[in-house]
C-alpha positions in Angstrom: 66.9 104.0 94.0 64.8 102.7 96.9 61.0 102.3 96.2 58.4 102.6 99.0 57.1 99.2 100.0 53.5 100.3 99.1 54.4 101.1 95.5 53.9 98.3 93.2 56.9 97.5 91.0 56.5 98.5 87.4 56.6 95.9 84.6 59.9 95.7 82.7 60.2 93.9 79.4 62.8 91.1 79.6 64.2 92.3 76.3 65.6 95.4 78.1 67.7 93.2 80.3 70.7 93.1 77.9 70.5 96.9 77.6 70.6 97.2 81.4 73.5 94.8 81.7 75.4 96.7 79.0 74.9 100.1 80.6 75.9 98.8 84.0 79.0 97.3 82.5 79.9 100.5 80.7 79.4 102.6 83.9 81.6 100.2 85.8 84.6 100.9 83.6 84.3 97.6 81.8 85.0 97.2 78.2 82.7 99.6 76.3 82.8 97.8 73.0 81.8 94.6 74.8 79.0 96.4 76.5 77.6 97.9 73.3 77.9 94.5 71.5 75.6 93.0 74.2 72.7 95.4 73.3 69.9 93.9 71.2 69.8 94.9 67.5 66.7 93.2 66.2 63.1 94.2 66.7 62.0 90.8 67.9 64.0 91.4 71.1 61.3 93.8 72.2 58.5 91.2 72.0 59.8 89.0 74.9 57.9 88.2 78.1 57.9 90.9 80.8 59.9 91.0 84.1 59.7 93.3 87.1 62.2 96.1 87.3 63.7 94.9 90.6 64.2 91.4 89.2 65.9 92.6 86.1 68.3 94.8 88.1 69.1 92.0 90.5 70.0 89.8 87.5 72.0 92.6 86.0 73.9 93.0 89.2 74.6 89.3 89.4 75.9 89.3 85.9 78.0 92.4 86.6 79.6 90.8 89.7 80.3 87.7 87.7 82.0 89.6 85.0 84.0 91.6 87.6 85.1 88.4 89.2 86.2 87.1 85.8 88.2 90.2 85.1 89.7 90.1 88.7 90.7 86.5 88.3 92.2 87.2 84.9 94.3 90.1 86.2 95.5 88.1 89.2 96.5 85.2 87.0 98.3 87.4 84.5 100.2 89.1 87.2 101.2 85.9 88.9 102.3 84.4 85.7 104.4 87.5 84.9 106.3 87.7 88.2 106.9 83.9 88.2 108.4 84.2 84.7 110.6 87.1 85.8 111.7 85.1 88.9 112.6 82.2 86.7 114.5 84.5 84.4 116.6 85.9 87.2 117.2 82.4 88.6 118.5 81.3 85.2 120.6 84.5 84.7 122.2 84.3 88.1 122.7 80.5 88.9 124.1 79.8 92.3 122.6 83.0 93.8 121.7 82.6 97.4 118.4 83.3 99.0 118.8 87.1 99.6 120.2 89.5 97.1 122.4 91.2 99.6 124.2 88.0 100.7 127.8 87.2 99.8 127.8 84.9 96.9 129.9 83.1 94.2 127.8 82.8 91.1 128.6 81.5 87.6 126.5 84.3 86.1 127.5 86.2 83.0 128.4 89.8 84.0 129.5 91.0 80.6 128.0 94.2 79.2 126.4 92.2 76.4 124.6 90.1 79.0 123.5 93.2 80.8 122.1 94.7 77.6 120.3 91.4 76.9 118.8 91.5 80.4 117.8 95.1 79.9 115.7 94.1 76.9 114.0 91.4 78.8 113.2 93.6 81.8 111.8 96.3 79.5 109.5 93.6 78.0 108.4 92.6 81.5 107.8 96.2 82.4 105.7 96.6 79.3 103.6 93.6 80.2 103.2 94.9 83.8 101.8 98.2 82.5 99.1 96.3 80.6 97.8 94.6 83.8 94.5 96.1 85.0 95.8 97.1 88.4 92.3 98.3 89.5 91.0 94.8 89.2 93.7 93.3 91.5 93.2 92.7 95.2 94.7 95.3 97.6 97.6 93.0 98.4 98.3 92.3 94.7 98.3 96.0 94.0 101.0 96.5 96.6 102.9 93.6 95.0 102.6 95.1 91.6 103.9 98.5 92.8 107.0 96.8 94.3 107.4 94.6 91.2 107.3 97.7 89.0 109.8 99.5 91.2 112.2 96.6 91.1 112.0 96.5 87.3 112.5 100.3 87.1 115.6 100.1 89.3 117.1 97.3 87.2 116.4 99.2 84.0 117.8 102.4 85.3 120.9 100.7 86.6 121.8 99.6 83.0 120.5 102.5 81.0 122.3 105.0 83.3 125.5 103.0 83.3 125.4 102.1 87.0 126.4 98.6 86.1 129.8 99.9 85.2 130.4 101.0 88.8 131.1 97.4 89.9 132.0 98.3 93.5 132.0 101.1 96.0 133.8 101.9 99.2 131.3 99.9 101.2 130.9 96.7 99.1 133.2 95.1 96.7 132.6 92.0 94.5 136.0 90.5 95.4 135.3 90.8 99.1 131.8 89.3 98.7 133.3 86.4 96.8 135.7 85.8 99.6 133.0 86.2 102.2 130.9 83.5 100.5 133.9 81.2 100.4 134.6 81.7 104.1 131.0 80.8 105.1 130.7 77.8 102.7 130.3 74.4 104.3 130.5 71.3 102.2 127.8 69.2 103.7 128.1 66.4 101.2 129.9 65.3 98.1 127.5 67.1 95.7 127.9 70.4 97.6 131.7 70.1 97.4 131.5 69.5 93.6 129.2 72.5 93.3 131.6 74.7 95.3 134.6 73.6 93.2 132.6 74.6 90.1 131.8 78.0 91.6 135.4 78.9 92.6 136.6 77.7 89.2 134.3 80.3 87.6 136.0 83.2 89.5 138.5 84.1 86.8 135.8 84.5 84.2 133.6 86.6 86.6 136.5 88.9 87.5 137.6 89.3 83.9 134.1 90.4 83.1 134.1 92.9 85.9 137.4 94.2 84.7 135.9 94.6 81.2 133.0 96.6 82.7 135.5 98.8 84.6 137.4 99.4 81.4 134.2 100.4 79.7 133.5 102.7 82.6 136.9 104.4 82.1 136.1 104.9 78.4 132.7 106.4 79.2 133.8 108.5 82.1 131.8 106.4 84.6 134.2 105.4 87.4 134.4 105.4 91.2 136.0 108.8 92.2 139.7 108.4 92.6 139.8 110.0 96.0 138.0 107.1 97.7 140.2 104.3 96.1 143.1 104.7 98.4 143.7 101.5 100.3 141.0 99.5 98.6 143.6 97.3 97.0 144.5 95.8 100.4 141.3 93.7 100.5 142.4 92.2 97.2 146.0 91.7 98.2 144.8 89.7 101.2 143.8 86.8 98.9 147.0 86.6 97.0 148.5 84.0 99.3 151.5 81.7 99.1 150.1 79.0 101.3 147.0 77.7 99.6 145.8 76.0 102.8 145.6 79.5 104.5 143.3 80.8 101.7 139.6 81.3 102.7 138.7 79.5 99.5 140.3 76.3 100.9 138.6 76.6 104.3 135.6 74.4 103.3 137.9 71.5 102.5 139.4 71.5 105.9 136.0 70.7 107.5 134.7 67.9 105.4 131.9 65.7 106.9 132.6 62.0 107.7 129.9 61.0 105.1 132.7 61.7 102.5 135.2 58.9 102.8 138.9 59.4 103.2 139.8 58.8 99.6 137.1 61.2 98.3 138.3 63.8 100.8 141.9 63.6 99.6 140.7 63.8 96.0 138.6 66.9 96.8 141.4 68.6 98.6 143.9 67.9 95.8 141.5 69.3 93.2 140.7 72.3 95.4 144.4 73.2 95.8 144.8 73.0 92.1 141.8 75.2 91.3 142.9 77.8 94.0 146.5 77.9 92.9 145.8 77.9 89.1 142.6 79.9 88.9 141.5 81.8 92.1 144.8 83.3 93.2 145.8 84.4 89.7 142.4 86.0 89.3 142.9 88.1 92.4 146.4 88.9 91.2 145.1 90.1 87.9 142.5 92.2 89.5 145.0 93.7 92.0 147.3 94.7 89.1 144.4 96.2 87.2 143.1 98.2 90.1 146.5 99.5 91.0 148.0 100.2 87.6 145.0 101.0 85.4 141.8 101.8 87.2 143.0 104.0 90.0 145.1 106.3 87.8 142.3 106.6 85.3 139.5 107.1 87.8 137.7 110.5 87.7 139.0 113.3 89.8 135.5 114.7 90.6 133.2 113.4 93.3 129.7 114.5 92.3 127.1 112.2 90.8 126.1 115.3 88.8 129.5 115.2 87.1 128.8 111.8 85.6 127.5 111.6 82.0 123.7 112.2 82.4 124.5 112.7 86.1 121.3 114.5 87.2 119.2 111.7 85.9 121.5 109.1 87.5 121.3 110.8 90.9 117.6 111.3 90.8 117.2 107.6 89.9 119.4 106.8 93.0 117.2 109.0 95.2 114.1 107.3 93.9 115.5 103.8 94.4 116.7 104.4 98.0 114.0 106.7 99.3 111.0 105.6 97.2 110.1 109.3 97.1 110.0 111.6 94.1 111.8 114.3 96.2 114.3 116.8 94.8 117.9 117.0 96.2 117.1 120.6 97.3 114.1 119.5 99.4 116.1 116.7 101.0 119.0 119.1 101.8 116.6 121.5 103.5 115.1 118.7 105.6 118.6 117.7 106.6 119.5 121.1 107.8 116.3 121.4 109.9 116.9 118.1 111.5 120.6 118.9 112.3 119.4 122.1 114.1 116.8 120.2 116.1 119.2 117.4 117.2 121.9 119.9 118.0 119.6 121.6 120.5 118.9 118.2 122.2 122.6 117.6 122.4 123.2 120.9 124.1 120.6 119.9 126.8 122.5 116.7 127.6 125.9 118.6 127.8 124.3 121.0 130.2 122.8 118.2 132.3 126.3 116.6 132.5 127.7 120.0 133.7 130.5 119.6 131.3 133.0 122.5 131.5 133.5 123.4 127.9 131.7 124.1 124.6 130.2 121.7 122.1 133.5 121.1 120.2 135.3 120.4 123.5 132.6 117.9 124.5 132.9 116.1 121.1 136.7 116.0 121.6 136.2 114.5 125.1 134.0 111.8 123.7 136.4 111.0 120.9 139.5 110.8 123.0 138.8 109.8 126.6 140.0 106.2 127.3 137.0 105.4 129.5 134.9 105.2 126.4 137.0 102.6 124.5 137.5 98.9 124.8 141.1 97.6 125.2 140.6 94.3 123.4 138.3 93.0 120.6 136.8 90.6 123.1 135.8 93.4 125.4 134.1 95.2 122.6 132.2 92.1 121.5 131.3 91.3 125.1 129.9 94.8 125.5 127.9 94.5 122.3 126.6 91.1 123.5 125.3 92.6 126.7 123.3 95.2 124.9 122.0 92.6 122.4 120.7 90.4 125.2 119.2 93.3 127.0 117.3 94.3 123.9 116.1 90.7 123.4 114.6 90.7 126.9 112.6 93.8 126.3 111.0 92.9 122.9 108.0 91.1 124.3 106.7 94.4 125.7 106.7 96.1 122.4 106.0 93.4 119.8 103.4 90.7 119.7 105.1 88.7 117.0 108.7 87.8 117.1 110.8 85.9 114.4 111.7 82.3 114.8 115.2 82.8 113.6 117.9 83.8 116.1 121.0 85.9 115.4 124.7 85.8 116.5 127.4 88.4 117.1 130.6 88.3 115.1 133.5 90.7 114.3 133.6 92.3 110.9 135.8 90.1 108.7 139.4 91.1 109.0 140.0 91.7 105.3 137.5 94.5 105.1 137.4 95.7 108.7 140.0 98.6 108.4 137.8 100.5 105.9 134.4 99.2 107.1 131.7 100.9 109.1 131.3 100.4 112.9 128.7 97.6 112.6 126.4 95.9 110.2 123.6 93.3 110.1 124.8 90.4 108.0 121.5 88.7 107.4 120.8 85.4 105.6 117.6 84.5 103.8 118.7 80.8 104.0 117.1 79.0 106.9 120.2 76.9 107.2 122.7 79.8 107.5 123.0 82.1 110.5 122.3 85.8 110.5 124.8 87.9 112.5 125.3 91.3 114.0 128.7 92.4 112.9 130.8 94.6 115.2 134.0 96.2 113.9 136.8 95.2 116.3 139.6 96.9 114.3 141.0 100.2 115.3 139.6 100.0 118.8 140.4 103.6 119.6 137.9 104.6 116.9 135.0 102.5 118.2 133.4 104.3 121.2 131.3 102.1 123.5 128.8 104.9 124.1 127.6 104.2 120.6 127.0 100.5 121.1 123.4 100.7 122.6 122.1 102.6 119.6 124.1 100.6 117.1 122.8 97.3 118.6 119.1 98.5 118.5 119.6 99.4 114.8 121.5 96.4 113.5 120.2 93.6 115.7 116.8 94.0 117.5 114.4 95.6 117.3 116.0 96.9 114.2 117.3 95.0 111.1 117.2 91.4 112.4 113.7 91.6 113.7 112.3 93.4 110.6 114.2 91.3 108.0 113.6 87.9 109.8 109.9 88.6 110.1 109.7 89.7 106.5 111.3 86.4 105.5 108.6 84.5 107.3 105.7 86.1 105.3 105.1 82.9 103.3 102.0 84.2 101.6 103.9 87.0 99.9 105.6 86.3 96.5 109.4 85.7 96.5 110.2 89.0 94.9 108.5 90.9 97.8 109.3 88.6 100.7 113.1 88.9 100.0 113.1 92.5 98.8 115.0 95.1 100.9 113.7 98.6 100.4 116.2 100.8 102.0 113.8 103.6 103.0 111.7 101.1 104.9 114.5 98.9 106.4 116.9 101.7 107.3 114.1 103.9 108.4 112.9 101.1 110.7 116.5 100.7 112.0 116.7 104.4 113.0 113.2 104.3 114.4 114.4 101.3 116.6 117.2 103.5 118.0 114.6 106.1 119.1 112.3 103.4 120.4 115.0 102.6 122.8 114.2 105.7 124.8 110.6 104.4 125.4 112.0 101.0 126.2 114.2 102.5 129.0 117.2 100.9 127.2 119.8 103.6 127.5 121.4 103.6 131.0 123.1 107.0 131.2 123.4 110.4 129.5 126.4 109.3 127.5 124.3 106.5 126.0 121.5 109.1 125.2 124.1 111.4 123.6 125.4 108.4 121.6 121.9 107.9 120.2 121.7 111.6 119.3 125.2 111.2 117.7 123.8 108.4 115.5 120.6 110.4 114.7 122.7 113.4 113.9 124.9 111.2 111.7 121.8 110.2 109.7 120.5 113.8 109.5 123.9 115.0 108.4 123.8 112.5 105.6 120.9 114.3 104.0 123.0 117.4 103.9 126.4 116.0 102.8 125.0 113.5 100.3 123.0 116.1 98.4 125.6 118.7 99.1 128.4 116.7 97.4 126.3 115.1 94.6 124.0 117.9 93.6 125.1 121.2 95.2 128.9 121.3 94.4 130.2 120.6 97.9 133.8 119.4 98.1 134.9 116.3 100.1 136.6 118.6 102.6 133.5 120.6 103.1 131.5 117.4 103.8 134.1 116.1 106.2 134.1 119.4 108.1 130.3 119.4 108.4 130.4 116.0 109.9 133.3 117.0 112.3 131.3 120.0 113.5 128.0 118.2 114.1 128.7 114.6 115.1 131.0 113.0 117.7 132.0 110.2 115.3 135.7 109.5 115.2 137.9 111.0 112.5 138.3 107.5 111.0 134.5 106.9 111.0 133.8 110.3 109.5 136.3 109.7 106.6 135.0 106.2 106.0 131.4 107.4 105.9 132.1 110.4 103.6 133.9 108.1 101.2 131.0 105.7 101.3 128.5 108.5 100.4 130.8 109.6 97.6 131.0 106.2 96.0 127.4 105.2 96.7 125.2 108.2 95.8 121.7 108.4 97.4 121.8 105.3 99.6 122.6 107.3 102.8 119.3 109.3 102.3 117.1 106.3 103.1 117.7 106.3 106.9 116.4 109.6 108.1 113.7 110.0 105.5 112.3 106.6 106.3 112.4 107.2 110.0 110.7 110.5 109.7 107.9 108.9 107.7 107.4 106.0 110.3 107.3 108.5 113.2 104.9 110.7 111.2 102.6 107.8 110.5 102.7 106.7 114.1 101.8 110.2 115.3 98.8 110.4 112.9 97.5 107.0 114.1 98.0 107.9 117.7 95.9 111.0 117.2 93.3 108.9 115.3 92.9 106.1 117.9 93.6 108.1 121.1 93.3 105.7 124.1 92.7 102.8 121.7 96.2 103.1 120.3 98.2 99.9 121.0 101.9 100.2 120.3 102.5 96.4 120.0 99.7 96.1 117.5 101.0 99.1 115.6 104.5 97.5 115.3 103.1 94.1 114.4 101.0 95.6 111.6 103.8 97.7 110.3 106.3 94.8 110.2 103.7 92.5 108.6 103.9 94.6 105.5 107.4 93.4 104.8 109.6 95.9 103.0 107.4 98.4 101.2 107.7 101.9 99.6 107.0 104.8 102.1 103.8 105.8 100.3 102.4 102.3 100.7 103.6 102.2 104.3 101.5 105.3 105.0 98.4 104.3 103.1 98.3 100.8 104.5 98.8 101.8 108.1 96.2 104.6 107.9 93.8 102.1 106.4 94.5 99.7 109.2 93.9 102.5 111.7 90.5 103.2 110.1 89.6 99.6 110.5 90.6 99.7 114.2 88.4 102.7 114.7 85.4 101.0 113.1 85.9 97.8 115.0 86.0 99.4 118.4 82.9 101.7 118.0 
């Protein structure tokens, strides 16, 4: 309470100072028992020299701040020690793992169910420790880190407790293809690296056998990939059962040895590599191929819904939470999807009208899917077209972003062994500063890869989409490793879809077909909300989902089939894109209204991307807090 200057301060016995301190401490949510213990209990305490009230309160405030600083420092140190121990645990559990979790890799990790159960126990212990941290005492940045750390632990715990670890692959990503991809990109820069690589590929039989054991356990528990999406998956395994060892991707690293390794050493390495590949790697792929064809596929479940799995509702809700970071029900998501589909459909009709097309909506989609003018005749032509759009996007970035990443990216075709069943394009990022990041373009089945889709695809996968966001996140050196290298789908995929829409403001699209292509991609993501929840939670059949996509998107039949099979085998992941984009656009609109003429789009983008990859609730709260600061600073 403020006293008038003319009023003399009352005298205050120094003996009451401990009482004042204790009361302030208690009122500040500090430890009550500690506060009470600080109070005087003997009568002599009341015979001390006197002190003015103001001075006593000042000293009490000083002591309070000091105690708060101690508690804050203790909480920060406890959290830092915890996440560092967890990182060390993961590093020990997954030796050989590359910088980013989503990179292709060959590890010598133990993938047995027993190992997974052991990890589960440890992660539960870490989660229990995290719950004991006084989060209110942490800095704002550390509170964000703690939220992300807890979410990561929750996802790891759920994956094992809900048997997701028994689903060792899906129609989008397979461990055998990732292993081969890592081999193909490996370069033996010196003798030590060559020896390490030999050790890694020699571990493949053990790793594959453990994956097979998990798949057998999945069969026994009724937790398998749906049978309907397994057709043709064996081809990507068969590709690595080769007769000529020197044509194997696993031998590629030994055909490009550096001159620092002398001729005798090179010959020895190549001899040993041929032996490991012929006696270990190829037999491992053959064993897996036989198992998938003769055992797994026939025994795989005939249903498609996540709800049909044991404890399926909990499993699907956990998937929704992991990929969207929202506690939203499948019914709510389904309704959002239907509303978005209706809105986008209206925008599509406007373009068809502007083009003066003579036919209805279905006829226009058929035209886009089949007219030769929209399709490349050679893989090189498709890659050249993608390269044009990528360089055009590069040149526009400076107008919309103040900070750009140091790391460049390249353009490559999707690897041939996975291309026939792969999506149209993908960002193949690398967290390793010495390995390139690439925008993959699928050059297989050219009559299924329309070029009117390339502008939107490029904005999403390259820049200002995934490459810009992920590369900048990797450069946030002040953030802990678990956050810097995290990829939260709702943020990352939401940003990718936002980047497609940003292309309109950038003047990126050159004609109405390109604009329609953007709407096709947006409709694709909106339709995912409908078909993913429809199949996994509302009893939709695969045919029903396929027909919904045919009626609402201009994707080719091959792409539609590939996508639906992806959603069937990877529940929940497809929900991240549209929900994330809607949140980013909602937050941008709020801040635009708040700041009015003071709104700076470049500053908005820079601030948003400086967060790294964060849950949507944190994205919103942090951006609104930033906007409030902008308001105050410009008054």
